[in-house]
Structure formats: structure tokens, C-alpha cells
N, C-alpha and C positions, 0 to 999 in steps of 0.2 A: 413406437409411442406406448405409454402406459395408460391403461384404462383408469377411470375415475376411482373405482373401488380399490385398486392397487395403490394408487396415490394416497388415498385416505388411510389405508392400512399402514403404509410406510410412515406417514405423518403422525399416526397415533403412537409410534414407537420412539418419537423424538425424546420425550422425558426419560425413557428407559436408557436410551443411548447416552444421554447427558450424565446419567448416574453411573452406568456400568460400562461405558465405552472403552475405557482403558483396560478393564478386566477382560472384556471380550477380545480386544486386539492382542493382549498378552497371551491369552489362550490360543488365539489364532496362530501366532508365531510358534508356539509350542507344537501345535499340530502340524503346521506347515513344515517345520524343520525335521520333525520326527518322520513324517510321511515322505518328504522329499529333501533329504539332507544335501543333495546336489545344489539346492538353491542357497545354501550358506555361502557359496562362492560369489553371490551377487550382493550380499548385505554387509553393511558395516557392523562388525561384531561389537565394537565399542558403543555405538548408539543403541544397540540391543541391550547391553548390560546396564546402560544408564537409564533406560526406559524412554528415551527420546523418540525412537522409531514407533513404539507402541502408542505414545501420546499423539504423535503426528498423524498416524493412521486413524486413531479414534476421532480426532478433529475432522479429518477428511470424510469419514463415514457419517459423522454427525451433520456436517455441512451438506452432504448429499441428501440426507433425509429431510433436512429443513427446506432445501430448495428442489425437492424432487419434482415439483410441478413446473419448475422453470430452471432447468439445468444449465441454461446459458449463463446464469448468475455465477456459477462456479467454474466457467470456462478458463478464466485467467489462472486459477489454481491448477486446473487440469493441465494447462500448457506448461506451467512451472514443473509439475511432477513429471510430465512427459519428456521434458528435456533431460531430467535425471535418468528416466527409464531408457531413453535412446542412447545416452552415453554409457549406460551399464550393459546394454545389449538385451534388454527385456524383449521377449517375443510374444506374439499373439496367443500361442497355445498355452503360455504360462498363466494367462488370465483364468482359464478354466480351473486349473489347480488352486489358484487363489480363491476363487468363488466357492469351490467345494469346501475348503477348510474354513472359510469365513462363516458359512452357514452352520457348519458343525460347531464352531466356537460359540455362535449365538445360542444354539440349542444347549450346549454344555453349560453355559453361564446362566441362562434364563430358565432352564428346565421346562416345567409344564407351562410357564408363561409364554414360551415360544411355541405358539400353536401352529398347526399346519397352515392356517390362513396367513399368519405372519411370515413363516418360512417361505411359502410360495410367493408371497408378495416381494420379499427381499431377493428371491432367486430371479424374478422378472426384472426388478429394479437393478440388481447387480449386472445383469446381462446388458441392459441399456447403457449403464455407466461404463462398463467394460468396452462396449462397442465404440463409445466416444473416445476413450483412451486409445484403443487399437487404431482407429482411423487417424487420429492426430499423430500418433507415433509412426505409423506407416508413411504418412506425408513427410515427417521429419527425416526418416531413414532415406527416403527417395531424394529429398532436397539436398541432404548433406553428401550423399554419394555422387550426385550428378553435378555438384558445383565444381568449379576449377580447383584441382588439388584435393578434392574430397575423397573419402573412402568409407567402406562399410566395416563394422567391427573394430578390431584393434590392429594397429600398424606398428611395425618396428621402427624405433628411433634410436640413434646413437647419442649417448651423453658426450658432448664434445667439450664441455667446460663446466666446472663447479666453481662458484664464486661466493666466498663467505661475505655476507652482508651485515651481520651483527653477531652478537653472542649466541643467538639461537636460530638465526635465519640464514639459509644458504640458497643461492640461485642455481638452477640446473638449466643449462643451455642444450637444447635437443634438436637434432637434424634427422630427417627421414633417411633410413638406410638405403632405400631404393633410388634416392637421388632425384625423385620426381617433385613436382610442386607441392606447396603447402596450401591447405584450405585456409581461406581468410577467416577472420572472426571479428566480432564487435567487441570493443573494449568492455570488460566486465565479465566476459564468458570464461568458461573453464574447460579442462579436458579431464577424462578419467584415465588413471594410471593403473594398469593391471600388474600385480606383483605376486611372485611366488617366492616364499621364504623356505629355505632348507628345513626339512623335518616337520613342516607344517602341512597337514593334509588338504588345507583349503587354499584356494586362490583368493587374493584380496584385491578389491578395487576401491580406489579413493579418488575423489575429485579435488583438483588443485586449479586455482585461478591462473590465467595467463597474465603475466605481469609486464609484458613488453608491448610494443606497438605491432599492428597487424602486418605491416609491409615488410618485415624482416624475413630472412631466409631460414629462421629458426623459431622455435617456441621457447619461451623462458618461463619456468615455474620457480617461484620463490617460496620455499617450504620451511615452516617452523619445525624445529626438532622437538616434536611432541606427539606421543602416541606411537604404537608399535610399528606401523607402516612407515610413517615419516622418519622415525629413528633408523629403520632399516635403510631407507634411501640415503640418509645422512652418513651412516656408518659403513655400509657395505657396498653401495653402488659407486663405482669409480669411473673416471673418464675412459671412454672406449667401450663401456658396457652398453648393452641393449635394453631398452625399456619399451613396453607396449602402451600405446596411447590411443584413445578414441578421438574422433574428430571433435572440434569445439562445440560446446552446447551452453545453454543457459539464457535466461531472460532478464537478468540483472545487467542491463546494457544502457549505455549512454545514448541520449537522444542527440544525435549529431546535428539535427536541423534546428534545435532550439536556439534562440538568440539571447535567452536569459543568462545572467551570470551563472557559473557552475561552482557549486560548493561541495567539496569532497571531505568527508569527516570520517576518520578511521582511528583504530587503536590496534596495537600489536600487529599480528599477521593480517589483519583486516585491510592493510594498505595494498595488498597485491592487486585486486581489481582496480583500485583507485589510482594506482600509479600508471596502469595501462590507460585509464581514462585521461589522466593528466597529460601524459606524454603525447598521446594521440591528439588531444585538443590543442596543445601548443603547436603541433605540426600542421594540423588541418584547419584549425579555426583561430588564427592569431588575433582576430578581433574580439574574441570572446573572453571576458574577464573570468579568472579562476581563483578561488580561495581553497587552499589545501590546508587542512587541519589534522594533525596526527598526535596521538597520545601514546607514550610508552613509559617504561619504568625509568630509564635514563639513557644517556648517549650510547652506552654499551649495547643496549637492546634496540636502539633506533636504526632500522634498516634504510638504506638509500638516502640518508639525510644529506650527504654531500651532493648527490645528484639533484635532489629537490632544491637545495640552496643554489646550485648552478642554474637551474631552470628559473628560479625566482629573480634572476637578473633581468629576465624578460619582463617588460612592463605589465603584461596582462596577468601575471601570477603574483599572488600574495601567499606566503607560506607561514604557518604558525605551528610551533611544537610545544607540547605540554609534557613535562617530565614529572612523574609521580615522586621519585626520589633522586634528584640530580646529584651527580658526583661532584667532587671539588673541581675536577677537570671540566665538567660541564659549566660550572659557575665561572671558571677562568675564561673559557672560550665564549661564554654568553651565547650558547647554541640552543637555548630554549626560551620560550616566551611566557610560560606560566608554570608554576610549581604546584604539584598536587593533582587534582582531577579537573577535567573539563567540566564546567558547570554552566547553568543558564545565564548568569550575569556576564560571564566572559564571552560566551557565544554571542550574546546580544551585542556586545561591544565590537565584535570583529566581522560579523557576517553582514552581507547586503540584505535588503528586505526581500524584494521579489527575485527569486533565484530557483534553480533546480538543485535539489539536495540529494546526495548519494552517501549512504552510511553503511559502514561494514566494520565489524569487530566482535569481541566477545558479547554474549547475550545481554549481560547486565549493562554494559556500556551502551549497546544499541537501544535498549529500553530507555535509558536516561536521556540520550541524545534525541530520540524521536519524540519522547514526551516533551522535552524542552522546546523543540521546534514547533510542536503543536501549541504550546503555551505562547509562543511568539507569533501565533496566527499564520503560520506557513500552511497553505492549502495542502490537503492530504495528497492530492494528485501530483504535487511537486516534491514529495518525499519518497525516495526509493531506497530500498535496503535489501540485504541478502544475509541469510544465516549460513554459517558453515556447518551444514548438517540439517536434520529435519527442523522445520519451523517450530517456534515456540509461541506461547501466548504473550503478546506484548503488554497485556494488562496485568499480568501477575507481578507481584512486588519482588524486587530484588535490589541488591546494592550495586552501585556502579563499579565496574571492573575494567581496568585497562592494562593489558599485559601482552 
């Protein structure tokens, strides 16, 4: 536990962190990767270049400072990050390295304003926060390794089938090489894929949502051809090749015990966790009403549309498709319900009132949908969402995007 003086010192730095947080975390990553280049194997380089990782860490440090006297308030965020860390293989000893470089970054950015008293207070606070992460992650490692079909680290899987789902999305069907059982998962979870690209000095790890139901003897990853790693998987990995996977992780998961209607709202590749939720609910909870709403550019980009329409023959499911720019073929086949973008009036006309809402898609799309749901007085605890990558500020302004 932290003493009162340390807590007060940390709280006094809140305004500084709000102003200089991203500068501090940018400097932190510069120091970290210079001093420990091996850690580049754990991080998404694209998120680094876009500044998303730096912003997410700045928000996490700021939240820790604000809630330093009641760290239980940030426990949900800790668990979300811990899921990522466990899937990446982050180890307890790496927290010491992070702490050392974070303190150096604070000193570099703040200069003389970072007094010995402030640095000592942050050293103590960081250790307390790191201990929370370490314990949560150790529990996760233990649980996932001891569950039926579970494993530690990365396990070899064979790509047994590639199925083209749309112009940009392909599904990868994977079975464990050792022939042993598969760890179960909760719909909405993801796995980490470890990739080595020829002539690239770094190993790359990416998270992809599981898009099938848990009871299968395979994992299915439905991946959009976007970004260097995903393009490598699309273009160079063929049936019969081996891929390294972590055990499933993530807390964007469906509440299977809820009796409220289920509303799944996605755009583009955001459908992947939602399709898993949909298929599982149809199998396990046939009495639960489901509304599936998905936005894409047009029918050429719409993945799994035929499967969703097949499922919609079941009375419990109502499916709606929004195409930004429908083709003539789309118009002839009448395979969409709205042209343009999903908006508040249309949402209001098709969704039930009291329901559980799960949202996934591009950042701008998610902001628009979540703000719309709040305008429709949906309770915050009934709105669930996940970002593909580091979390962003939902209150920042942006245009709706559905791709």
C-alpha cells in the first residue's frame, strides 16, 4: 500500500500528465526500444507509427494517477490490458524494464520539474501498479494452461483450409498439429498469431478474433487483407503451412446468462467477434431474440452474408444490412436494407428497447453507434464494445466510417 504523502505527490502530477502524457509515453517507447530492441517483437509496429500505442499508454498512466488512492476503480481496464499481455507472452521481469524507462522518460520530458520527490513517488506507485498487473496475469497464465485443451505460450497449428469470404476477407481454419484437444473460448475472444516474415529481423504478433463457435475441432480466424501482417497471411500462408497461436484471450465476451434481447452492431471486419456471438447464441439459447446489424461498402465486401441470411430463417434472428455504395447486382438481389450509413433514426426504427448491445468496427463507426445508443437512453452497462488495437477516446470527434 502507498502512504498518504506518496498518494498526494502522485495526485499533484495529474495536471502535468494531462498536458504532457503523450510526450512522456512517446519518449518512453524511444528509450525502451533503444535499450531493449528485443521488445520490438512484442509490439504492433503499425500502432507505434500511428501514435495509438503512445496515446493508450498515456491514458492508462493518467487514469492510474487520478485513481491512485483507489486502484480498484481501474481494475476492469487492468484486466483488459492483462488479457492482451497474456496473449502476447509478457513476463513479470519485463515490468522492471518498463518501470525504469518510464521514470527516465518522465525525467527527460519534465526536466527540473521532475523532482526527486516526484520520481520517488512514481517509482513506488509504479511498483504497486505493476504488482497488480503481474498477479492478474499470473492467474490468467495458470487458468489458461490448466483448462482442458489449454497451453502456455504459442502452439503450432496447421492451416487446413482458406475460404474467401469477400473481396477483402478470408477465413483461416486451423487445427493443432499435436492432435490434442482445443481450449474452449467465450464468443468474442481472440487469439494471438505469431508471424515471422522472410528478411524481417523482428517477430510480429497480431490478435485476431475467433469467428466460429467454441464447440468445433478447429479455430476460425476471418482476416481482412489490410496491413503488412494480414497481407502476409493472405498472400503467403497456404493450406498445410504451420502457424503459431496463443490460447484464447479477451474480455469482450457475450453474457450467455442474460435473458435480454441481443443486438450485434458491426461494420467491416468488426463482424468477426459478432458472428461468433450470433452463431453460438442460435445454438445455445434458441429462446433469445437476436438483432444482427452490419455495415459494409457493398455486397462484394460483405462477408458471410449468405450464412447470416440462412440463420435469419430462424425466428429468433432479425438481420439487417447497410451498404454504403450498393452495386447494381445488390439492387437487383435486394440484399441490403439501407443505403448509405447507419444512423440514429434507422437504428431507432429497428432495435428493441431493453437489450444487450455489442459493437465492433472501425473507430469512427463505433463512436457514432455508441453515441447514438446513449442518445436512445440505452444504459451504459448494457453497451459493450471492443477496439481492434489500443483503445481511443470515444468523446473525440470523428466522422462515421464503415469499411
